[in-house]
C-alpha positions as a printed Julia matrix, in Angstrom:
189×3 Matrix{Float64}:
 -59.01  52.36   5.51
 -58.07  53.73   1.97
 -54.38  54.62   3.19
 -53.95  50.4    3.85
 -55.56  49.21   0.95
 -53.46  52.27  -1.51
 -50.03  50.25   0.43
 -51.49  47.08  -0.76
 -52.32  47.5   -4.3
 -48.86  49.17  -4.74
 -47.44  45.04  -4.08
 -50.76  43.38  -5.78
 -54.57  43.5   -7.02
 -57.23  42.67  -4.15
 -60.38  41.6   -5.39
 -63.44  43.24  -4.28
 -64.58  40.13  -1.85
 -61.23  39.57  -0.22
 -61.35  43.4    0.36
 -64.17  43.49   1.75
 -63.5   39.93   4.1
 -60.02  41.57   5.42
 -61.0   45.27   6.26
 -64.3   43.01   7.78
 -61.53  41.77  10.67
 -59.78  45.6   10.8
 -60.27  47.24  14.1
 -59.18  50.92  14.4
 -57.91  51.94  17.7
 -56.49  55.32  18.73
 -53.21  55.02  21.28
 -53.08  58.22  23.03
 -49.0   59.26  23.34
 -46.8   57.92  25.47
 -49.22  54.82  26.16
 -47.73  51.4   26.16
 -50.16  49.33  24.29
 -48.16  46.15  24.51
 -46.75  45.24  27.8
 -43.17  43.09  28.38
 -44.65  39.31  29.21
 -48.16  40.35  27.74
 -48.66  38.43  24.63
 -49.06  40.11  20.91
 -52.54  39.81  19.55
 -52.78  41.89  16.41
 -50.78  43.13  13.85
 -51.17  46.69  12.96
 -51.31  49.03  10.17
 -50.24  52.75  11.29
 -52.95  54.86   9.65
 -50.92  58.27  11.78
 -48.34  58.5   14.54
 -45.05  56.81  15.82
 -44.32  53.3   17.92
 -41.59  52.93  20.02
 -40.25  49.19  20.19
 -38.69  48.76  23.5
 -36.64  46.57  26.16
 -38.01  48.02  29.68
 -35.63  48.03  32.43
 -36.02  49.19  36.29
 -33.98  52.04  35.46
 -35.94  54.0   32.66
 -32.63  55.65  31.61
 -31.12  51.82  30.79
 -33.82  51.28  28.66
 -32.89  50.27  25.25
 -34.6   51.33  22.29
 -34.22  49.3   19.43
 -37.09  49.96  16.41
 -39.67  53.14  15.34
 -42.56  53.1   13.58
 -44.05  54.95  11.16
 -47.52  55.95   9.5
 -47.9   53.82   6.42
 -45.5   50.81   7.81
 -47.07  47.5    9.65
 -46.02  47.24  13.76
 -46.27  43.87  15.95
 -44.13  42.16  18.71
 -44.35  40.06  15.69
 -42.05  36.83  17.42
 -44.71  37.25  20.37
 -47.69  37.19  17.52
 -46.34  34.17  15.62
 -45.31  32.28  18.87
 -48.45  33.19  20.59
 -46.03  33.59  23.87
 -44.98  36.38  26.11
 -43.7   39.56  24.19
 -39.76  40.49  25.4
 -40.44  44.16  25.04
 -43.01  46.6   24.66
 -44.58  48.84  22.17
 -45.34  52.53  23.25
 -47.09  55.27  20.54
 -44.92  58.33  20.88
 -47.36  60.3   18.98
 -51.42  60.06  19.17
 -51.0   57.03  17.05
 -54.01  55.83  15.18
 -54.23  52.3   14.52
 -55.71  49.41  11.79
 -55.36  46.52  13.72
 -55.88  42.5   13.01
 -56.24  40.09  15.66
 -54.2   36.7   15.21
 -57.49  34.67  14.94
 -58.76  37.06  12.41
 -55.77  36.77  10.41
 -56.01  33.27  10.53
 -59.38  33.23   9.31
 -57.93  35.7    6.13
 -55.28  33.76   5.18
 -57.95  29.98   5.19
 -60.76  32.58   3.29
 -58.98  35.16   0.82
 -55.85  34.91  -1.8
 -54.81  38.08   0.14
 -53.77  36.92   3.32
 -51.0   35.32   2.95
 -49.92  38.37   0.99
 -50.6   40.57   3.89
 -48.7   38.23   5.87
 -45.96  37.56   3.71
 -45.76  41.48   3.61
 -45.54  42.2    7.38
 -43.33  39.28   7.81
 -40.87  40.87   5.23
 -40.71  44.43   6.4
 -40.01  42.94   9.86
 -37.26  41.22   9.05
 -36.21  44.07   6.66
 -35.86  46.18   9.83
 -34.12  44.18  11.77
 -31.69  42.89   9.84
 -30.57  46.36   8.69
 -30.79  47.62  11.84
 -28.18  44.56  12.87
 -25.91  45.47  10.05
 -25.56  49.17  10.51
 -24.73  48.42  14.22
 -22.24  46.06  13.12
 -20.71  48.18  10.09
 -21.33  52.0   11.1
 -19.78  54.22  13.71
 -22.41  55.82  15.88
 -22.09  58.84  14.17
 -22.65  57.09  10.82
 -25.57  55.44  12.11
 -26.86  58.8   13.68
 -26.39  60.5    9.98
 -28.09  57.73   8.19
 -30.73  57.49  10.79
 -31.55  61.55  10.24
 -31.03  61.68   6.23
 -33.62  58.42   6.03
 -36.3   59.86   8.69
 -35.69  63.48   8.89
 -38.33  64.49  10.85
 -37.32  62.17  13.89
 -35.75  64.96  15.58
 -39.44  66.51  16.2
 -40.75  64.0   17.27
 -38.73  61.6   19.17
 -36.87  62.58  22.21
 -33.18  62.48  22.04
 -32.6   59.62  24.72
 -33.93  57.22  22.57
 -32.53  58.12  19.74
 -29.07  57.63  21.42
 -30.47  54.08  22.9
 -31.55  53.37  19.28
 -28.01  54.5   18.01
 -26.27  52.65  20.51
 -24.45  55.53  22.4
 -25.16  57.63  25.57
 -27.38  60.75  25.6
 -23.9   62.21  26.25
 -22.2   60.51  23.24
 -24.7   61.87  21.38
 -24.64  65.25  22.46
 -20.98  65.35  21.41
 -22.19  63.68  18.42
 -24.78  66.38  17.58
 -21.98  69.07  18.68
 -19.75  68.1   15.99
 -21.59  67.85  13.23
Protein backbone atom coordinates (compact mmCIF):
# COMPACT_ATOMS: atom_id res chain seq x y z
CA UNK A 1 0.00 0.00 0.00
CA UNK A 2 2.93 2.32 0.57
CA UNK A 3 3.80 2.42 -3.15
CA UNK A 4 0.41 3.75 -4.20
CA UNK A 5 0.39 6.22 -1.31
CA UNK A 6 3.83 7.53 -2.31
CA UNK A 7 2.69 7.78 -5.94
CA UNK A 8 -0.46 9.72 -5.06
CA UNK A 9 1.21 11.97 -2.48
CA UNK A 10 3.62 13.23 -5.13
CA UNK A 11 0.58 15.03 -6.57
CA UNK A 12 -1.54 15.91 -3.54
CA UNK A 13 -1.83 15.59 0.21
CA UNK A 14 -4.23 12.87 1.30
CA UNK A 15 -6.11 13.14 4.57
CA UNK A 16 -6.01 10.14 6.89
CA UNK A 17 -9.78 9.75 6.60
CA UNK A 18 -9.70 9.70 2.78
CA UNK A 19 -6.74 7.34 2.77
CA UNK A 20 -8.44 4.90 5.15
CA UNK A 21 -11.65 4.90 3.10
CA UNK A 22 -9.80 4.57 -0.21
CA UNK A 23 -7.55 1.71 0.95
CA UNK A 24 -10.55 -0.14 2.40
CA UNK A 25 -11.77 -0.47 -1.19
CA UNK A 26 -8.49 -1.77 -2.65
CA UNK A 27 -8.05 -5.49 -3.26
CA UNK A 28 -4.61 -7.01 -3.80
CA UNK A 29 -4.58 -9.42 -6.73
CA UNK A 30 -1.65 -11.59 -7.74
CA UNK A 31 -1.71 -12.49 -11.42
CA UNK A 32 0.49 -15.39 -12.57
CA UNK A 33 2.96 -14.85 -15.41
CA UNK A 34 1.29 -15.08 -18.87
CA UNK A 35 -2.22 -15.02 -17.35
CA UNK A 36 -4.84 -13.05 -19.30
CA UNK A 37 -6.82 -11.31 -16.58
CA UNK A 38 -9.19 -9.37 -18.83
CA UNK A 39 -10.45 -11.25 -21.86
CA UNK A 40 -11.85 -9.90 -25.11
CA UNK A 41 -15.53 -8.88 -24.74
CA UNK A 42 -15.42 -8.96 -20.92
CA UNK A 43 -16.40 -5.73 -19.17
CA UNK A 44 -13.50 -4.11 -17.31
CA UNK A 45 -14.55 -3.72 -13.70
CA UNK A 46 -11.25 -2.52 -12.20
CA UNK A 47 -8.66 0.16 -12.26
CA UNK A 48 -5.45 -1.27 -10.88
CA UNK A 49 -2.16 0.08 -9.58
CA UNK A 50 0.76 -2.20 -10.41
CA UNK A 51 2.80 -2.88 -7.27
CA UNK A 52 5.11 -5.14 -9.26
CA UNK A 53 5.14 -6.64 -12.72
CA UNK A 54 4.49 -5.86 -16.38
CA UNK A 55 1.13 -5.90 -18.17
CA UNK A 56 0.56 -6.10 -21.93
CA UNK A 57 -2.50 -4.59 -23.64
CA UNK A 58 -3.29 -6.35 -26.91
CA UNK A 59 -5.87 -7.20 -29.53
CA UNK A 60 -6.06 -10.99 -29.91
CA UNK A 61 -6.31 -12.65 -33.32
CA UNK A 62 -7.13 -16.21 -34.40
CA UNK A 63 -3.48 -16.57 -35.34
CA UNK A 64 -1.43 -15.61 -32.24
CA UNK A 65 1.36 -14.37 -34.55
CA UNK A 66 -1.02 -11.63 -35.76
CA UNK A 67 -1.90 -10.25 -32.29
CA UNK A 68 -1.51 -6.50 -31.99
CA UNK A 69 0.30 -5.31 -28.88
CA UNK A 70 -0.46 -1.64 -28.36
CA UNK A 71 0.60 -0.96 -24.81
CA UNK A 72 2.58 -1.98 -21.75
CA UNK A 73 2.12 -0.91 -18.13
CA UNK A 74 4.78 -1.27 -15.45
CA UNK A 75 5.38 -1.14 -11.71
CA UNK A 76 4.03 2.08 -10.13
CA UNK A 77 1.59 2.74 -12.96
CA UNK A 78 -2.16 2.36 -13.29
CA UNK A 79 -3.60 -0.13 -15.76
CA UNK A 80 -7.10 -0.76 -17.03
CA UNK A 81 -9.09 -1.33 -20.20
CA UNK A 82 -10.18 2.18 -19.38
CA UNK A 83 -12.66 2.70 -22.20
CA UNK A 84 -14.51 -0.46 -21.15
CA UNK A 85 -14.28 0.60 -17.50
CA UNK A 86 -15.78 4.05 -18.15
CA UNK A 87 -18.61 2.86 -20.37
CA UNK A 88 -19.12 -0.52 -18.67
CA UNK A 89 -19.25 -2.11 -22.11
CA UNK A 90 -17.29 -5.11 -23.46
CA UNK A 91 -13.57 -4.62 -23.98
CA UNK A 92 -12.11 -4.68 -27.49
CA UNK A 93 -8.77 -5.95 -26.16
CA UNK A 94 -7.14 -8.06 -23.47
CA UNK A 95 -4.81 -7.51 -20.51
CA UNK A 96 -2.04 -10.04 -19.86
CA UNK A 97 0.55 -10.27 -17.11
CA UNK A 98 3.95 -10.76 -18.78
CA UNK A 99 5.56 -11.40 -15.40
CA UNK A 100 4.09 -12.38 -12.07
CA UNK A 101 2.15 -9.20 -11.34
CA UNK A 102 0.76 -7.79 -8.10
CA UNK A 103 -2.11 -5.33 -8.48
CA UNK A 104 -4.03 -3.12 -6.09
CA UNK A 105 -7.47 -2.99 -7.71
CA UNK A 106 -10.57 -0.97 -7.10
CA UNK A 107 -13.89 -1.93 -8.65
CA UNK A 108 -16.11 0.40 -10.65
CA UNK A 109 -18.76 0.57 -7.91
CA UNK A 110 -16.18 1.10 -5.16
CA UNK A 111 -14.52 3.88 -7.15
CA UNK A 112 -17.89 5.59 -7.49
CA UNK A 113 -18.22 5.43 -3.69
CA UNK A 114 -14.72 6.89 -3.31
CA UNK A 115 -15.68 9.73 -5.70
CA UNK A 116 -18.76 10.53 -3.62
CA UNK A 117 -17.19 10.14 -0.17
CA UNK A 118 -13.66 11.53 -0.40
CA UNK A 119 -11.76 14.51 -1.73
CA UNK A 120 -9.05 12.24 -3.15
CA UNK A 121 -11.47 10.23 -5.30
CA UNK A 122 -11.70 12.73 -8.10
CA UNK A 123 -7.92 13.16 -8.02
CA UNK A 124 -7.39 9.42 -8.47
CA UNK A 125 -9.86 9.31 -11.33
CA UNK A 126 -8.30 12.30 -13.04
CA UNK A 127 -4.75 10.99 -12.62
CA UNK A 128 -5.68 7.64 -14.08
CA UNK A 129 -7.50 9.22 -17.02
CA UNK A 130 -4.64 11.64 -17.69
CA UNK A 131 -2.00 8.91 -17.55
CA UNK A 132 -3.89 6.61 -19.89
CA UNK A 133 -4.60 9.48 -22.30
CA UNK A 134 -0.96 10.58 -22.38
CA UNK A 135 0.25 7.05 -23.08
CA UNK A 136 -2.26 6.70 -25.92
CA UNK A 137 -1.43 10.12 -27.37
CA UNK A 138 2.31 9.53 -27.17
CA UNK A 139 2.00 6.16 -28.91
CA UNK A 140 -0.11 7.64 -31.71
CA UNK A 141 2.38 10.45 -32.24
CA UNK A 142 5.29 8.00 -32.35
CA UNK A 143 3.51 5.81 -34.90
CA UNK A 144 2.83 8.85 -37.10
CA UNK A 145 6.12 10.73 -36.73
CA UNK A 146 8.91 8.22 -36.08
CA UNK A 147 10.40 5.44 -38.15
CA UNK A 148 10.28 1.90 -36.79
CA UNK A 149 13.95 2.18 -35.90
CA UNK A 150 13.36 5.46 -34.03
CA UNK A 151 10.40 3.92 -32.16
CA UNK A 152 12.59 0.97 -31.14
CA UNK A 153 15.40 3.22 -29.93
CA UNK A 154 13.01 5.51 -28.05
CA UNK A 155 11.30 2.57 -26.37
CA UNK A 156 14.57 1.19 -25.04
CA UNK A 157 15.98 4.54 -24.11
CA UNK A 158 12.89 5.10 -21.93
CA UNK A 159 12.59 1.48 -20.70
CA UNK A 160 15.94 -0.39 -21.13
CA UNK A 161 14.78 -3.26 -18.93
CA UNK A 162 12.17 -4.27 -21.51
CA UNK A 163 14.57 -6.36 -23.56
CA UNK A 164 14.95 -8.76 -20.63
CA UNK A 165 11.24 -8.95 -19.82
CA UNK A 166 9.17 -8.64 -22.99
CA UNK A 167 9.35 -11.16 -25.84
CA UNK A 168 10.56 -9.63 -29.11
CA UNK A 169 7.36 -10.64 -30.93
CA UNK A 170 5.40 -8.30 -28.63
CA UNK A 171 7.91 -5.51 -29.08
CA UNK A 172 7.80 -5.83 -32.87
CA UNK A 173 4.00 -5.64 -32.79
CA UNK A 174 4.14 -2.65 -30.44
CA UNK A 175 6.45 -0.66 -32.72
CA UNK A 176 4.45 -1.72 -35.79
CA UNK A 177 6.84 -4.03 -37.62
CA UNK A 178 7.17 -7.75 -38.30
CA UNK A 179 9.51 -9.80 -36.10
CA UNK A 180 11.81 -10.14 -39.13
CA UNK A 181 11.97 -6.36 -39.60
CA UNK A 182 12.76 -5.94 -35.89
CA UNK A 183 15.54 -8.47 -36.25
CA UNK A 184 17.01 -6.41 -39.12
CA UNK A 185 16.73 -3.19 -37.07
CA UNK A 186 18.52 -4.84 -34.15
CA UNK A 187 21.30 -6.09 -36.44
CA UNK A 188 21.84 -2.59 -37.83
CA UNK A 189 22.09 -1.16 -34.33
